[in-house]
N, C-alpha and C positions, 0 to 999 in steps of 0.2 A: 457342490457340483464338481462337475467331473473335468475342470480344466488340468491338463496335463502339462509336463516341461516342454513339450513342444509348442504349446499355445503360450508356455511362459518365454521360450526363445523368440516367438514372432511379436510378442510385446515388446521386449526389450529392444528389437532392432527397429521396430514402429518407433517407439519413444525418441531413441537414439536418433533416427531421422529428424525427427521433429525438434531436436537439441534440448531434450527433458533433462533436468539436474539429477542430484544423486537419487533423491526421492522419488523421482518419476522412473529412475532407472532400475529402482529396486521392483518394477514391475506388480506383479500380483502377489499379496501377501497369503500366507496359509490359511489365515484366520483373520475375520474383518468383521468388527462392531456395526451393525448398520440400524439405522432408527426404522421403527417401525410403529403402528398405529397402536399397537396391542401392549407396546413397550421395546426394548431393545433386544435383536437378533444376533445371533453369529453367523455369517457367511464364512464356510469350510471346505477348504479346497486340499482334499488328501490325496490328489494325485500329482501333485504339482513336480514330483522328481520323478515321476514314471513317464517315459517318451508315450507319444502318441502309438508309435509302432506295436508297442507291448499290448496296449488296450485293444488294439487293431485284431490282433493276434489271438486275445482271451476271448473276443466277441465273436471271432470266428470258429476257435476251436469248439465253442459252445453253441454255436447256431443262434446266437441272440439276435432279434431284432432290434434295429436303431433308427432313430429318426437322425435325418443328417439335413442341415440348412444349406439351400441350394447355393446362396451366394459365396458359401466357401469354395466353390469352385468358379467363380465369377473373377476374371482376370481384372474387370472394370476397378475392382478394390485393392488398394496397397496391401492390405494384409493378405491378400490371396495371393498375390503376385510373390510378396515374402516367402508364403507358404510353398508355392507350388514350382518358383525361379530361383529365388536366392538363397533360401536354405538348403535345398539339395546339391547347392554348388559346395558350400561350405561345409557339407556332413561329409562330401567326397575328402576334404584335407583333415576333417575331426568326425570320426563317425561317432564318438560320445559327445558331439556338440550339443545335445538338447539337455543332458545332463549337468554338463561343463557351464553352460550358460544360464542354468535354473541355479545352482550353485554360486554364479557370480551376483545374480539378483539377491540372494540372500546375504550375500557380503554387503551388499549396497545396501539392503534394509537395514542391517546393523548398524552402518556407518549413518545412515540418516536419522537412525534412532539415538545414537549417540550423539551427532550434530543437534540434534532437537531439544536432546537433554542438556548440553551446553549452553545453546542459544538461549533456554528457559531460565537459566543461573544468571546469565550474564543480562538479561532483560530486568530480573528483580534487583540485580547489583546497581544497575543505570538509572532507572525508572524513578522519577518522584511520585509523589502522593497524588498526582494528575496523570499520571503516566508517561510523562515526556521524559525524552531520553538525554542523557549528557554527550553532548556532541564531542568533545575532546574523548572523553573514554571510548566512544562509539567508533569513531574512525579509528582508534588505535587497535581494534579488534582486528585477527585475522580475517582476508577477505571471505571466505567461507561463513565463518561465523556472523560476521557482519551482514551478510545476505541473507541469513537464515532470521535474524534478530528483526532487520528492517521490514522482511516479509511478513514477519509474524505480528508485527506492532501495527501494519499498515492493514492488516486481515485481506489481503488481495495477493495472488499470484503475481510477482515480478520477473519480468525477462532481466536478461545482464544489462541490458540498455539503460532501463530503469535503475538497478543496481548500481551502474556506474555514475549514473547522473544523481543518486542520493549521494554517493561518497563524494563526489564533487560538491555539493551542498554542504558537505558538514565540513569541509576541509577549511574553511575559515568561519570560528563561532560569533563574530562580531556582527551586528545589525539583524536585519530580518529579510529572509528571501523564502521564497516558496516554489515547489514544484508539483505540475498535476501529475498523478497517475494513474493507472488503469480503474475501472468502476467509480469513477468520480471522487476519487481519494485525491485528496492534498496533503501533501508534506511541507510543514511551515517550519524553519529554522528560525527561531527567534531568541538572539541574545544567549547563545551558548547551550538551547534545548530545543530538541526536535521532537515536533507533536504531530500525529494525523488525524486529520478530519473529512469529514463529507466535504465535498467542494460545493463553496458558495460564491455567489455573483457578488463581489464588492466594488463594483464599478462606481464612479461619481456619480450622484443622482443625474439623471437625465434632464431634470427641470432646476435649476439652481434659484430659488426665488431670493431675494432679500425682503426681510420682514423689520418695518419700521419699529423700532422700541421707544415708546415717549412716555414710559412711566412702568412702574414695578409690576410682575405679574406673569402669568404662563403665556407662552407664545410657541404657535406650531409652526416648524420647520419643517417641509416635506413629511409629515406626519408626526415629525419626532417631537414631543413636547419638551420646550425648554424653560425651566424657571429662571427668572430674574429677579432677584430677592432686592429688597429696597437698601440693604447694605452694600450691595454690587452695583446697583443702580447709580447710588450716590457716589461710589470708590470712582467710578468712571467718568464722573463730572457731568451726569445727567445727560439730557438730549442736545444735539441728534445722534442716536446710537442706530446702527444695522444689524441685525441677525442674519449669519449666513454661515455657508461653508467654506473650509479653507478653499483658497485659489493660488495657484503657481505664482511665486513671487510675492507673496504676501510677507509684510514686514510686522514687527512688534518693535516696541521700545527699547527691546534688548537685543534684536538681531533680526534674521532670517527665520519665519514661523518654521520653514522646513529643518532648520537646525535645531531650532527648540523642540520640535517633535521627535527627533532623532537621540538627542541627549534625554528627554523624558521618558525613550524607550516606548514611545507609542506604534504597535504594529505598522507596518505599510498599508495593508488592505483595510485598516480603519481610520486613517488620516484624510481621505478625500471625504468621509462622512462627518468629519467632527464640526461641530455648531460654533461658529466664533463670533464675539460682539465685536463689530468695527465702527471709527468713525471716519469716514472716507476709505483710503487705503490701508489705514493705520488698525493693524489688528490689536485691542484693547484686554481681551479676554479669552482664553481657551479652557474650558473646563478640565482641571487636574494639572495644568501645565503654568509655570510660573512664566509670566511676560514682561515683568518689568525689570 
């Protein structure tokens, strides 16, 4: 395709106005692989270092017919305003502006490529087998490297506000905290590890039933099957027992249920849906958590 150095200059300015990062300011690449139904193709731009004026002179000298997009002259579009109003002013200060900005884009793409390579190395070093990142090592990265690593791990484009929020999330490694990101992605910092996942609703159940437990068996709590074995039933002193979810202010023989869940490192989003066996207001059993 015939994008020129002048098109490159317009792209750079347009992205600069939108607040793009290093990769975006690199503008158009001379070669780019694109997916196609018959296999990958290469999009090639051989004229990116040639100003539009030289192409126009070549066309005029040979009397070639060209097709022009009428929107290129429509000042309702920002790109057209940059082309016809802003760039001519800048060229008065720097006649070789188009070539200079095209060279700047080349350097920025090289910087972005190097940063991506460094981020890939850092992510491999910081990630565990499940892809979760070590928070302490992550927050120690330089800011630019941190931004690329978390954006790649999240799989979404992140603005500066999101990167700053993620850095704050990683500032303390203790406990569990989460942060909603664009494209329904959630970042969760859980006891020193940061992982990204599709956002899910983890609110406490709208209906909080109590199920009477008068014998061993399998009971349904909000469609969740909970097995009460004979050994468990007898160890709790038999009936009356109630199967329900965790409630604010619950206490167990060994202390506050909230404290027990924190000490057992149960993620905050999962706590409200935990089943418990209780006698009155006293919680006697929580799966996987010692309550005595």
